[in-house]
C-alpha positions as CSV (number, residue, x, y, z in Angstrom):
1,M,4.3,6.9,10.3
2,C,2.6,6.5,7.0
3,Y,-0.7,4.7,7.4
4,S,-1.7,5.1,3.7
5,A,-0.3,6.5,0.5
6,Q,-1.5,7.2,-3.0
7,I,1.0,5.4,-5.3
8,Q,2.0,6.6,-8.7
9,A,-0.6,5.2,-11.0
10,A,1.1,5.8,-14.4
11,Y,3.2,2.7,-15.3
12,L,5.5,4.4,-17.8
13,R,6.2,7.3,-15.5
14,Y,7.1,4.8,-12.8
15,L,9.7,3.2,-15.0
16,R,10.9,6.5,-16.6
17,E,11.6,8.2,-13.2
18,T,13.5,5.3,-11.8
19,G,15.1,3.7,-14.8
20,A,13.6,0.3,-13.8
21,E,12.1,-2.5,-15.8
22,M,9.2,-4.6,-14.7
23,D,10.0,-8.1,-13.4
24,I,7.2,-9.6,-15.5
25,D,7.6,-13.1,-14.1
26,Q,7.3,-11.9,-10.6
27,F,4.1,-9.9,-11.5
28,V,2.7,-13.0,-13.1
29,E,3.4,-15.0,-9.9
30,I,1.8,-12.5,-7.6
31,F,-1.3,-12.0,-9.7
32,G,-1.7,-15.7,-10.2
33,A,-1.4,-16.4,-6.5
34,R,-4.1,-13.8,-5.7
35,V,-6.7,-15.8,-7.6
36,S,-6.7,-18.3,-4.7
37,D,-5.4,-16.2,-1.9
38,S,-7.7,-13.4,-0.8
39,S,-5.0,-11.9,1.5
40,I,-3.1,-10.6,-1.5
41,R,-4.6,-7.1,-2.2
42,I,-3.4,-5.2,-5.2
43,P,-4.5,-1.7,-6.1
44,R,-7.0,-1.4,-9.0
45,A,-4.6,1.3,-10.4
46,V,-1.9,-1.4,-10.9
47,E,-4.5,-3.7,-12.6
48,R,-5.2,-1.0,-15.1
49,W,-1.6,-1.3,-16.4
50,F,-2.6,-4.5,-18.1
51,E,-5.9,-3.5,-19.7
52,E,-4.2,-3.6,-23.1
53,P,-1.6,-6.4,-22.8
54,K,1.3,-6.3,-25.3
55,N,3.1,-9.6,-24.6
56,D,2.5,-13.1,-23.3
57,G,3.4,-12.2,-19.7
58,E,0.9,-9.2,-19.7
59,R,-1.7,-11.4,-21.3
60,R,-1.4,-14.0,-18.5
61,I,-1.7,-11.2,-15.9
62,K,-4.8,-9.8,-17.6
63,A,-6.3,-13.3,-17.6
64,F,-5.6,-13.6,-13.8
65,I,-7.1,-10.2,-13.2
66,D,-10.3,-11.1,-15.1
67,Q,-10.6,-14.4,-13.2
68,Y,-10.1,-12.7,-9.9
69,N,-12.5,-9.8,-10.7
70,Q,-15.2,-12.2,-11.9
71,A,-15.0,-14.1,-8.6
72,E,-14.9,-10.9,-6.6
73,T,-18.0,-9.6,-8.4
74,T,-19.9,-12.7,-7.7
75,R,-18.9,-12.6,-4.0
76,L,-19.9,-8.9,-3.7
77,E,-23.2,-9.5,-5.4
78,R,-24.0,-12.3,-3.0
79,E,-22.9,-10.1,-0.1
80,V,-25.3,-7.3,-1.2
81,F,-28.2,-9.8,-1.5
82,A,-27.5,-11.3,2.0
83,Q,-27.2,-7.9,3.6
84,K,-30.4,-6.5,1.9
85,K,-32.3,-9.5,3.4
86,R,-30.7,-8.7,6.8
87,L,-31.7,-5.0,6.4
88,A,-35.3,-6.0,5.6
89,D,-35.5,-8.3,8.6
90,A,-34.2,-5.5,10.8
91,D,-36.7,-3.0,9.4
92,R,-39.6,-5.4,10.1
93,V,-38.5,-5.7,13.8
94,L,-38.0,-2.0,14.2
95,A,-41.5,-1.3,12.7
96,S,-43.2,-3.5,15.3
97,K,-41.0,-3.4,18.4
98,P,-37.7,-1.4,18.2
99,T,-34.7,-3.0,19.8
100,K,-31.0,-2.1,20.1
101,A,-30.1,-5.4,18.4
102,A,-32.3,-4.6,15.4
103,A,-31.0,-1.1,15.1
104,E,-27.4,-2.3,15.2
105,S,-28.2,-5.0,12.6
106,K,-29.6,-2.3,10.4
107,R,-26.6,-0.2,10.8
108,I,-24.2,-3.0,10.0
109,A,-26.2,-4.2,7.0
110,T,-26.4,-0.7,5.6
111,D,-22.7,-0.1,6.0
112,K,-21.8,-3.5,4.3
113,I,-24.2,-2.8,1.4
114,D,-22.6,0.6,0.8
115,K,-19.1,-0.8,0.9
116,A,-20.0,-3.7,-1.4
117,L,-21.7,-1.5,-3.9
118,T,-18.8,1.0,-3.9
119,R,-16.4,-1.9,-4.5
120,L,-18.6,-3.2,-7.4
121,D,-18.7,0.2,-9.0
122,R,-14.9,0.4,-8.8
123,L,-14.5,-3.0,-10.4
124,K,-16.8,-2.2,-13.3
125,A,-15.7,1.4,-13.9
126,T,-13.9,2.1,-17.1
127,K,-12.5,5.4,-15.9
128,P,-9.9,5.5,-13.1
129,H,-10.8,6.8,-9.6
130,P,-8.2,8.5,-7.4
131,A,-9.0,6.0,-4.6
132,E,-7.8,3.1,-6.8
133,A,-4.2,4.1,-6.3
134,R,-4.4,4.2,-2.5
135,I,-2.6,1.5,-0.5
136,F,-2.9,0.4,3.2
137,P,-0.8,-1.8,5.4
138,L,-0.7,-5.4,4.1
139,H,-1.6,-4.3,0.6
140,Y,0.8,-4.9,-2.3
141,A,2.5,-2.1,-4.1
142,P,5.1,-1.7,-6.8
143,I,8.6,-0.9,-5.5
144,V,11.9,-0.5,-7.3
145,M,15.1,-2.3,-6.2
146,Q,18.5,-3.0,-7.6
147,V,19.2,-6.7,-8.3
148,G,22.8,-7.1,-9.6
149,D,23.1,-4.9,-12.6
150,R,19.3,-4.7,-13.1
151,R,16.9,-2.2,-11.7
152,L,13.6,-4.0,-11.2
153,M,10.1,-3.1,-10.3
154,R,8.4,-5.8,-8.3
155,L,5.2,-6.1,-6.3
156,A,5.8,-6.3,-2.5
157,R,3.6,-6.3,0.6
158,Y,3.5,-3.1,2.6
159,H,4.3,-4.6,5.9
160,C,7.8,-6.0,6.3
161,R,8.5,-9.5,7.6
162,K,12.3,-10.0,8.0
163,P,14.0,-13.3,7.1
164,G,13.9,-15.8,10.0
165,E,10.8,-14.3,11.6
166,V,7.7,-16.4,12.2
167,A,4.6,-15.4,10.3
168,F,2.9,-14.5,13.5
169,I,5.1,-11.4,13.7
170,D,2.6,-9.7,11.3
171,R,-0.1,-9.7,14.0
172,K,2.3,-9.3,17.0
173,L,3.9,-6.2,15.6
174,P,1.3,-4.5,13.3
175,G,3.4,-1.4,12.8
176,L,6.1,-3.0,10.6
177,Y,4.9,-1.2,7.5
178,N,7.1,1.7,8.7
179,A,10.8,1.6,9.8
180,R,11.7,4.5,12.2
181,R,15.0,6.1,11.2
182,D,16.2,6.0,14.8
183,S,15.7,2.2,14.8
184,L,17.7,1.6,11.6
185,G,20.7,0.5,13.7
186,K,18.5,-1.7,15.9
187,Y,15.5,-3.7,14.7
188,W,16.2,-2.9,11.1
189,K,20.0,-3.3,11.1
190,D,19.9,-6.5,9.0
191,L,18.2,-4.6,6.2
192,F,19.7,-1.1,6.4
193,G,22.7,-0.8,4.1
194,V,21.7,-4.1,2.5
195,S,18.3,-4.2,0.8
196,H,16.9,-0.8,-0.1
197,A,14.0,0.1,-2.4
198,V,11.8,3.1,-3.3
199,M,8.1,3.5,-3.7
200,L,6.7,6.3,-5.8
201,V,3.8,8.1,-4.3
202,E,1.8,11.3,-5.1
203,T,0.3,12.0,-1.7
204,F,-0.1,10.3,1.7
205,F,-2.6,10.0,4.5
206,E,-2.3,10.0,8.3
207,N,-4.6,9.3,11.2
208,V,-4.5,12.1,13.9
209,D,-6.3,12.5,17.2
210,R,-8.2,15.8,17.4
211,D,-10.2,16.4,20.6
212,G,-10.5,12.7,21.2
213,K,-11.7,11.9,17.7
214,N,-9.7,10.3,14.9
215,Q,-9.4,12.3,11.7
216,V,-7.7,11.3,8.5
217,L,-5.5,14.0,7.0
218,H,-4.5,14.0,3.3
219,F,-1.1,15.5,2.8
220,I,-0.2,16.9,-0.7
221,P,3.2,18.2,-1.6
222,K,3.4,21.7,-3.1
223,P,4.7,22.1,-5.7
224,A,3.2,18.8,-6.8
225,G,5.6,16.1,-7.8
226,T,6.3,12.4,-7.4
227,M,7.7,11.5,-4.0
228,L,10.6,8.9,-4.0
229,I,9.9,7.2,-0.7
230,A,12.9,5.5,0.9
231,C,12.1,1.9,1.8
232,L,13.7,-1.3,3.2
233,Y,12.7,-4.7,1.8
234,A,13.0,-8.3,2.8
235,E,12.6,-11.7,1.1
236,W,11.1,-14.1,3.6
237,K,11.3,-17.9,3.0
238,D,8.7,-20.2,4.6
239,P,10.6,-22.9,6.6
240,K,7.8,-25.3,5.9
241,G,8.2,-24.9,2.2
242,G,5.2,-22.6,1.6
243,P,5.2,-19.5,-0.6
244,S,7.9,-16.9,-0.1
245,L,7.1,-13.3,0.7
246,L,8.6,-10.1,-0.6
247,S,7.6,-7.2,1.7
248,F,8.8,-3.7,2.6
249,A,8.6,-0.9,5.0
250,A,8.8,2.9,4.4
251,I,11.4,4.7,6.5
252,T,10.0,7.5,8.7
253,D,11.6,10.4,10.5
254,D,10.6,13.6,12.3
255,P,8.1,15.6,10.3
256,P,8.5,19.1,8.9
257,A,6.9,21.9,10.8
258,E,3.6,22.0,8.8
259,V,3.0,18.2,9.2
260,A,3.8,18.5,13.0
261,A,1.4,21.5,13.3
262,A,-1.3,19.4,11.7
263,G,-1.0,16.9,14.5
264,H,1.3,14.1,13.2
265,D,4.7,13.2,14.7
266,R,6.2,11.1,11.9
267,M,6.9,11.5,8.2
268,I,8.0,9.3,5.3
269,I,11.3,10.3,3.7
270,N,11.1,11.9,0.3
271,L,14.5,11.2,-1.4
272,K,16.1,13.6,-3.9
273,P,16.4,12.1,-7.4
274,E,20.1,12.6,-7.4
275,H,20.4,10.2,-4.5
276,L,18.5,7.4,-6.1
277,D,21.5,5.4,-7.4
278,T,23.2,5.6,-4.0
279,W,20.2,4.6,-2.1
280,L,19.3,1.6,-4.3
281,A,22.9,0.3,-4.3
282,P,24.0,0.7,-0.7
283,Q,26.6,-2.1,-0.7
284,G,30.1,-0.8,0.0
285,R,28.8,2.5,1.3
286,S,29.1,3.5,5.0
287,L,26.0,3.8,7.1
288,E,27.0,7.4,7.8
289,D,26.8,8.2,4.1
290,L,23.4,6.5,3.8
291,Q,22.2,8.5,6.7
292,K,23.3,11.6,4.9
293,V,21.2,10.6,1.9
294,L,18.2,10.3,4.2
295,A,18.9,13.7,5.8
296,D,19.3,15.5,2.4
297,R,15.7,15.0,1.3
298,Q,13.2,16.8,-0.9
299,T,11.4,19.5,1.1
300,P,8.2,20.6,-0.6
301,Y,5.5,22.2,1.5
302,Y,3.0,19.6,2.6
303,E,-0.5,21.0,2.5
304,H,-3.3,19.0,4.1
305,E,-7.0,18.5,3.9
306,V,-9.3,16.7,6.4
307,M,-10.9,13.7,4.7
308,A,-14.7,13.2,5.0
309,A,-15.7,10.8,7.7
């Protein structure tokens, strides 16, 4: 499976390589909703697309981003203040009478301070950082889909909730950010051949078990190039009238030899550019033909590095 990926950060390249246009109204809606909904997490790399807005829609998005980041900065600064007090309290206890509770409190406070300060640095940085483009399950990412005669880029959550499912499915089945190829005719049969999308990524990350310890491996295609990741998407409607949800899953299959040798048993599918039109407009095509598209994929060599703990 694909636990994390580094999305294509360059907006114009995203559009050029897919022939899509941004659904600006949908972007405005998602960025606006994020102001009051902390569960909507959007990569900083996507926020940077709107640093120099060129039209009313982009200006509205920039205003929402500024509002969100101001509130997030205030929250993080308060978190640092509270955790520094907790750290000082733990140090006083450890200096007089060391306890496991005080040691654990110090560890937690130190960890939270480090994370909050890193997040603050990223919010305030003027230069992009590679980590800004990384997404995780339940994060939002830009995907490209075909809607009638228009090819659109929209923001969607990376964890698919099919129409008709209850919201609790997100917790009951936490692996729905990936769709196994051998399950496309089973759990995913309502979406396969119906609602396809692609996500553009540069690299991807996987968790592997090595000698009983978890390690994060970073896979990089060689030669380097944008990966066109085959995805399924769903538009979920709240039966109680709440906000709708656009979400997606990346399709996975057996890995190439070098990924398997590194210790991982699944792999996202890297489509060939010449199959993009067929994949994004599956209506009227046989499932057999669509499976052939998935099988005839790009095959760079995937080098890997072990990420620091």
